[in-house]
NUVOBA-149501 format. One record per residue (C-alpha): residue number from 1; y negated, z negated, x. Coordinates in pm, whole numbers. Layout:
BEGIN
[NUM; [Y; Z; X]],
...
END
This chain:
BEGIN
[1; [-7086; -1874; 15235]],
[2; [-7266; -1882; 14899]],
[3; [-7131; -1551; 14733]],
[4; [-7414; -1327; 14801]],
[5; [-7193; -1039; 14936]],
[6; [-6981; -1066; 14626]],
[7; [-7271; -1094; 14372]],
[8; [-7420; -792; 14587]],
[9; [-7106; -577; 14540]],
[10; [-7085; -663; 14175]],
[11; [-7462; -562; 14150]],
[12; [-7405; -236; 14305]],
[13; [-7135; -156; 14065]],
[14; [-7346; -212; 13781]],
[15; [-7620; -11; 13894]],
[16; [-7409; 281; 13974]],
[17; [-7256; 269; 13648]],
[18; [-6912; 170; 13729]],
[19; [-6913; -164; 13566]],
[20; [-6848; -230; 13159]],
[21; [-7053; -548; 13106]],
[22; [-6985; -765; 12786]],
[23; [-6725; -868; 12586]],
[24; [-6663; -561; 12377]],
[25; [-6752; -282; 12655]],
[26; [-6505; -470; 12897]],
[27; [-6202; -517; 12636]],
[28; [-6268; -142; 12571]],
[29; [-6233; -62; 12939]],
[30; [-5940; -282; 12978]],
[31; [-5750; -137; 12668]],
[32; [-5823; 227; 12776]],
[33; [-5686; 197; 13120]],
[34; [-6019; 274; 13284]],
[35; [-6087; -76; 13421]],
[36; [-5931; -158; 13781]],
[37; [-6070; -529; 13797]],
[38; [-6196; -762; 13547]],
[39; [-6449; -1037; 13623]],
[40; [-6499; -1367; 13388]],
[41; [-6741; -1602; 13483]],
[42; [-6654; -1954; 13550]],
[43; [-6859; -2026; 13240]],
[44; [-6674; -1856; 12984]],
[45; [-6498; -2058; 12710]],
[46; [-6128; -2142; 12734]],
[47; [-6071; -1897; 12423]],
[48; [-6257; -1607; 12609]],
[49; [-6058; -1670; 12954]],
[50; [-5714; -1664; 12777]],
[51; [-5793; -1353; 12572]],
[52; [-5904; -1165; 12876]],
[53; [-5608; -1295; 13104]],
[54; [-5371; -1215; 12855]],
[55; [-5517; -849; 12827]],
[56; [-5533; -810; 13193]],
[57; [-5206; -937; 13247]],
[58; [-5040; -709; 12982]],
[59; [-5221; -395; 13125]],
[60; [-5174; -482; 13487]],
[61; [-5564; -520; 13573]],
[62; [-5649; -787; 13846]],
[63; [-5848; -1049; 13680]],
[64; [-6093; -1288; 13903]],
[65; [-6285; -1577; 13769]],
[66; [-6648; -1545; 13947]],
[67; [-6933; -1781; 13938]],
[68; [-7240; -1613; 13822]],
[69; [-7130; -1294; 13675]],
[70; [-7429; -1249; 13456]],
[71; [-7672; -1308; 13744]],
[72; [-7498; -1046; 13933]],
[73; [-7500; -771; 13696]],
[74; [-7848; -855; 13571]],
[75; [-7759; -941; 13202]],
[76; [-7793; -1290; 13100]],
[77; [-7528; -1450; 12841]],
[78; [-7265; -1196; 12976]],
[79; [-6967; -1380; 13060]],
[80; [-6712; -1094; 13116]],
[81; [-6715; -733; 13310]],
[82; [-6496; -473; 13400]],
[83; [-6510; -256; 13712]],
[84; [-6399; 108; 13648]],
[85; [-6409; 245; 13999]],
[86; [-6127; 182; 14254]],
[87; [-6356; 169; 14549]],
[88; [-6590; -94; 14379]],
[89; [-6291; -293; 14257]],
[90; [-6159; -288; 14629]],
[91; [-6509; -405; 14775]],
[92; [-6532; -686; 14522]],
[93; [-6185; -807; 14558]],
[94; [-6220; -812; 14945]],
[95; [-6570; -982; 14913]],
[96; [-6428; -1229; 14692]],
[97; [-6130; -1299; 14930]],
[98; [-6340; -1312; 15259]],
[99; [-6567; -1595; 15068]],
[100; [-6284; -1794; 14893]],
[101; [-6483; -1811; 14570]],
[102; [-6328; -1935; 14241]],
[103; [-5992; -1870; 14134]],
[104; [-5784; -1567; 14156]],
[105; [-5538; -1457; 13854]],
END
């Protein structure tokens, strides 16, 4: 599969207002406890990956490395996003597992 279902689920979360996109917004959602799932683009730098992985581990938020996060949410240059709705988080995690994409941490 090519990840179309996964990108569609991420796009739906963004359109519904349940996605904090960008470095600052995602970090704020994770730190406040609003984030149910964090998504990091596979093109993110090692420093960004480590910082967000550590933040997620500390706060107990699942973190997925996904190819094409920016394209899925419609914002070029964005390498991290946080899903703030439990239903969307489950849908994205299920699509991720079904398609076997990226790495799961």
